[in-house]
N, C-alpha and C positions, 0 to 999 in steps of 0.2 A: 470839368475841374478847373478852377480859376486860381488855384494856389500858385501856379507858376507865374501868373501875370504880375503878381505883386513882388515875388521873390527873384524873378529872373533878372539878372544884371547883364546889360549889353556888353559891358567891359569886364574882363577878368584879368588877373595877373598874367595868365598864359597867353592872352591875346597879343602881347608885345612880341613874344617869340614867333607866334604864328604870322603876325604881320610881316615880319622880315622875310619869311619864307614865301608868302603869297606876293609880296611886293617884288621880290626878286624874280619870281616866275613871270609876272606881268612886265617887269622891266626888260627882261631878256627878249621877250616877244617884240616889244616896242623898239628896242635897239636893233634887232634883226630886220624888222620890216623897214625901219628908217634907212638903214644902210643899203638894202636892196633897192628901195625906191630911188635913192640918191645916186648910187654908183653903178647900178645895173640898168635902170630905166631912165636915168638922166633927169630926174625931177629936181627942180630948184629947191633951195631951202625954204622959200616962201610957201611952196605947196606942202613939203614934208613937215616942217616945224610950225608953219602958220595955219595949215588946214587939217592934215591927216592926224597929227598927234592931238590937237585940241578936239577934233571930232571923236577920236577914240576915247578921250577923257570924258566927253559928254555921254557916250554910250555906257562907260563904266559907272558914271554917276547914276544913270537911269536904272541900270540893273541892280546895283548895290542897294539902292533905296528899296526896291521890291524885295530883295532877298533878306534884308534886315527886318522888314515888316513881316515876312513869312516866318522868320526865326522867332520873333516876338509872339506871333499868333500860335505857332506850334508849341512854344513853351507854355503859353496860357492854356492851351487845349490839353496838353499832356501833364502839366505840373512838374516838368523836368527841365534841367538845363539842356539846351541844344546848341549845336554849332551851326552857324549860318553857312549856306552853300558858298564856296568860293566862286569867283566870277571874273571873267576877263576875255581877252582876245583868244579865240580858238586857234591853237597852234597848227594842227594839221590843215584846217580849212584856210588859214592865213596863207600857207604856202600854195594851196591850189588857186586861190585868188591872185596871188602874185604871179605865178607862172602859167596859169590856165586862162586868165582873163586879162589882167593888166599887161603882162608880158607880150602876148600875141598882138595886142593893139599897138603897143609901142614899137615892136619889131616891124610891123607892117607899115606904120605911118611915120615913125621916128618923131612923134608928137607927144611929149610927156603930159601936156595938159589934157589932150583927148584921152590918153590912157587913164589918167586920174578920173576924168568925168565918167568914162565907161565903168571904172572901178566902183565909184559910189552908186551908179545906176544899178550895177550888179548886186551891190550890197543891199540896196533898198528892196529890190525884187526878191533877193535871197532871204531877207528878213521876213517877207510875206510867206514864202515857202516854209521857212523854219517855224513860224507861228502856226501854220496850218497843221503842223505835226500834232498840235493839241487835239485834233479831231480823232486821231488814231492812237496817240501816245498812251493814254490810260488803258485802252484795250490791249495794246501790245505788251504793256508792262504786266498785265494780268496773265497773259497766255505764255509769255516767254520765260523759260527757266532762268533763275538767277545765274546759273553757271554760264549760260550763253551771253548774257548781258555783261557780267563782270569779266568773263574770260576774254572777250574782244577788247575790253579796256586794258586788261593786263598785257595784251599783245602790243598795243600802242605804248603803254608804259615801258615795257621791256626794251623795245627797239628805238623808239623816237625820244622818249622822255628820259630813259635811263642810259642806254648804250651810247647814243650820240654825245650827250654831255660827258660821259665817262671818258670817251675818246678825246674830247676837248681837254680834259684834265691831263691826260697823258701826253698831249701835244705840247703842253706848257707845264711840266711837272713842278717847277719851283713855285709857281703861282697856284696851280691846281691842288697840289698836295697840301699846301699851307691852309687852304680853305677846306679841303676834303676831310682832313683828320678832325677838324673842329666839328663839322657836320656829323661825322660818324660818332664822335664822342657825345656831343650835346643833344642831337636830334634822334639818331638811330639808337645809341646806347642809353639815352635819356639820363646821363649824368649831369649833375648841376655844375655849371661853370663858375669860376671865381666871381664873386660879386653878383651872381645871378644874371650875368650878361647874356642876352639872347644869343643862341648859337648862330642863327642866321646872320645877325648883325656882325658878330665877331668874325665869322668866316669871310664876309665881304670886306671888312676892314683889313684883316690879315692878308688876304689875297691881293688887295689893291696896294697895300704898303709894299709888299714884295715886288709887285709890278712897277711901282714908282721907283723903287731902288734899282731895278734892273733896266729902267728906261723903256719899259713896255707899256706904259700908261702916261697920259699927259693931262695937265691942268689947262684947259682952254675955256675962257669965259666969253669968247667972242660971240657965241650964239645966245647968250643970256639976254632976255628982253621980255616984251609983253606980246603974247600971242592969244588974243581973246577969241573965243569960239564965235563963229558966225554961220548962219544958215546959208547954204548955197543951192537954193531952189532952182535957179536957172541952169546951173551946171548939172544938177541932178536930172532935170528934164532932158537936157542934151544927151547925157549918158544913157538914159533909158531909151531915147529915140534911136541912138546908135545901136543899142542892143537889139531892138526889134528890126532894125535894118540888117543886122548880122545875126540871124537866129541860131547859127551854129554854136554861138557862145552859150546858149541855153543847155547844150549838151554837156557842158562843164558845170554850169550853174545849178541846175536842178538836182542832179545826183549828189553833188557835194552838200547841198542844203538838206537833202534827205539824210545824208550822213550826219549833219549837224544836229538835227532834232533827235536822231537816234542816239547820238553822243550825249545829249542832255538827258534823255530817258535813262541811259546807262549810268550816268553820274548820279542821278537822283536815286537809282537803285543802290549804288554803292553807299550813299548816305543812309538809306533805310537799313542796309546790312549792319550798320553800327548803331542803329537805334534812333535815327533822326528821319522821320517820315514827312516828306513834302509832296504836294500835289503835282504830279508830273506834267499835266496839261497846262497848268498855270506857269510852271517853269519854262515850258516850251514857248508859250506866248511871250513871256518876259524876255527870253533870249532873242526871239524874232523882233520884238518891239525895240529892244536895246540896239540891235543891229540897224534897224531903220532910223533910229535917232542919230546914231553915229554917222550913217550915210548922209543924212540931211545936213549935218555939220561938218562933213568933209572926210570921213573915214570909210574906206571901202571894206573894212575887215569885220567879219561876223564875230559876235560875242556869244559866250556860252557859259553855263554852269561848269566850272572847271573839274577836271580829274583831280582827285587828291583830298576830297572831304575827309576820308578816314584818317589821313595824316594829321589834319588840323584838329579833328575830334580827339585823336590820341594825345595831342599836345594840351588838351583841355581848353581850347578856345571857345568863346561864345560868339558874339557878333562884332565885337570891337575890332578884330583884325581886318574884317571886310570894310568896316567904316573907315579904318585908317587908310586902307588902300584906295577907297573911294574918295578920300580927301587928299592924300599926298600925290597920287598919280595926276589928278587934274591940276593941282597947284604946280607940279613939276612941268606939266605940258604947257600951261598958260604962261609960265615965266622963262621957258627955255632951259630949265634945269635938266630935263630929260636929255637934251642935246649935250649938255655939259657932262652928265653921267655916262653918256655914250662913249666919250673919249676917256673918262676916268676909270671906270670899272671894266677890267678885262673879262672876256667870256669865261676863262678858266676859273676865275674867282666866283662867278655866279653859278657855274654848271653843277657843282656838288649839291646845291639845293634841289635841283631837278632830279638828280639821282635819288635823293632822299624821298621825294614825292613818288617816284616809280617804285622804290622798295616798299614803301608803306602801302601802296595800292595792291601790289602783288601779295604781300604778307596778309593783309586784311582779307583778300579774296580767299586765300587758302584757309582762313579761320572761319569764314562766313558761309561757305558751302559745305555740304556733307561730304565726307571722304570719298564716297563712291562717285561723286561728280567731278573729281579732280581730272579725270580723263576728258570730260567735256570742256573744262577750263583750258586744258592743254591744247586740244585741237582748235579751240576758238582763237588761240594766240598765233597759230601757225600762218594764216594768211598775211599777218603783219610782217612776218619775217620775209615773205616773198615781196611784199610792198617795199620793204627796206632795200632788198637786193636790187629790185628793178630801179628804184630811185637812184641808188649809187651807181648802177651800170650806166644809166643815162648821164649822170654827173661825170663819170669817167670819159664817156664819149665826147661830151661837151668840152671837157678839159683838154682832151687830145686835139680836138679841132682848134681850140683857142691857142694851143701851144705851137700851131703851125703844121701839124701832121696832115698831109694831103691824101686824097683818095680813100678816106674813111668810109666804110659801109655804114648804113643806117641800122640801128638796132631794130630787129625784126626782119632784116634782109634774110632771104631763105638760105643762102650759102653760109652766112655768118651764124644763123641759128643752128644749122646742121653741124658746123664746126664747133660751136659752143657745146652742143650735145656730146660730141666725141670727147670733149674735155670734162664732161660731167656737170656742165652748167646747163640746167634745164630751163632755158630762157622762156620758151613758150608756156610751159606750165606755171612758172613763177609769174609771168605776165598776167595770165588769166586769174590767178589767185589774188594778185595785187589790185585788180580792178574792182573797186567796191569792197575793199578788205574788211572794213568794219561790219558791213552787213553779212559778208560771207562768214566771218568769224562768229558773229551772233547766231547765224542760221545753223552752222555745223555744231556749235556748242549746244544749241537747243535740241537739235536732232539727237546727238549723243546722250544728253541728259535724259531726254524723253525715252530713248531706247533702254537706258539703264534702269529707269523706273517702270518699264513695261508699258508705257503710254504710247503704243505704236501708232495710233491714229493721229495723235498730236504730232509725232515726229513726221508722219506722212504729210500732214498739213504744211509743216515747215519746208519739207522737200518740194512739195508742189509749188509753194510760194517762190522758192528759189528758182524753179523751172520757169515760172512766168517772168520773174525779174530778169533772169538770164536771157530769155527770148526777147525782151524789150531793151536789153542793154544796160539795165540798172547795175548789174554786176557782171563780171567776166566779159566786159566789152569796153571799147574805148569811149563810147558815148551812147545816148539814147538812139533807138532805131525802131523801124517797123518790126513787129514780131517775126522772128526767124527761128526755125527749128534747128538751132545750133547743136553740135554734138554734146556740149555741156548741158544745154537745156533738156535735151532728150535723156541724158544720163540722170539728171535730177528726177525727170518724170518716171523713169524706170524704178528709181529708188522709192519714190512716193507710192507707186503701184505695189511694190513688194511689201512695204510697211503697212499699207492699208489692207492688203489681202491676208497677210500673215495671221492675224488673230482669228480669221475664219477657220483656218486649218490647224490652229494650235490652241488647245484648251488651256485657259489661264491656270487651272489648278495643277496642270502637269509641269508647270515651270516652278523653279525655286523662287523664293521671295525676291522680287526685283531689287529691293534695297540692300540685300545681303551682298557683301563683298565676295567676289569670286577670285580664287587664286589662279595663277597662269595655267594650271592644268585642269581647271574646271572643278576643283574640289571645294565644297563649302567648309567653313571653319568647323573643326571638330570631326570631320569625316576621316 
């Protein structure tokens, strides 16, 4: 069907509103990574504004070009209006690269240049790993229940994309509430604002004006200039050489890039759930190639198809909003405008947009899975709560050390773990759940959804896969390892054996319809 090819418009009126939401999402990531690189890792402005941000812009240009083409192709194939996949720096993976790759090199050497070189080397190798996800991505998408894929995304959305920004709003309520109420009104409630002003733009302006009035924002044009993207092949090679000289860094790099291509698969599934079907393998290759382009031009940070496609679909966007971000972000990076906006727009003004993205993803998931699978979605979210707790416990210990408290035990110390347990803080259990949370959530969501549907051998397959991954340290471990029969790995193996053997001793016809909802006391509706 070619009717869509001639009638599909890249730009629609709704793209303007969607642009401000996606632009803010990318802007927040770039502001955060710039601040950490400059003030935590001591990188000079020449590296941050002259290399990392232009490199990230090149990665965004490369990915946006492919995703716009995919949108046009899908519209031509289906004859319907489609929303292009959003794209940008992967938020969770960004933090892993910052504190799992770049940070350790900087803290060991106090050399910000070397830390950056290793970062882009890790980004390039990571891009290869992410692209290799295309070899298994389409198969994984076929066999994995939607509840597992979307449920683990909901966990990320709930704690990292929703809860953390909402806390930012409450930390600066004058600024945050001024922006938040506009987002709730215009994007969540979908009421038309005066003059059809995009809610995302008005929220940013309102929050920034309040911040300027309170002296919490500044206008500083000293960083405005020309920062043209350049390939850094020599630095890239030096970084890769350092990686192979320190192979322990691969224990961080490989699992997180597996996470990244799984994240892409899940985000493509969330798009399909609202009617836009894209080839998952090609999307995984695109994300890996975009990451490699960014690394060559100076950005260590992996890119991905973003969480939040259902939000932009709900707004009625086509492809124009992605084209806008792929144009404005690079221009802002090449001219130093991103550095200017870093000082101008407070975090509390941008945070409500992320809250909206989280709300949209969770709401859409609840509408796109069958009611009996809500239990699977719920359990898939839980490992991310553990990940959030462990992350914040580590932050608390670091803050205590930085504030001068002496004699602090290390998280994981046996005595501290035992004392935490007496206070009801199950550190060891949360730590295990947090390690590989996205895969853990996907697996448990898939197991539960398959059990609900009576597909016991499918659920056994996921449990067995979890046992193997746990033994190798992909999940529930600090890093990759030679296979070990850990208690968690053996627990998964026991579950797999039970699920595989159960159908042999239980005739299918003796069970109720697996898709029928069962009430808490086991009665079918109408009994």
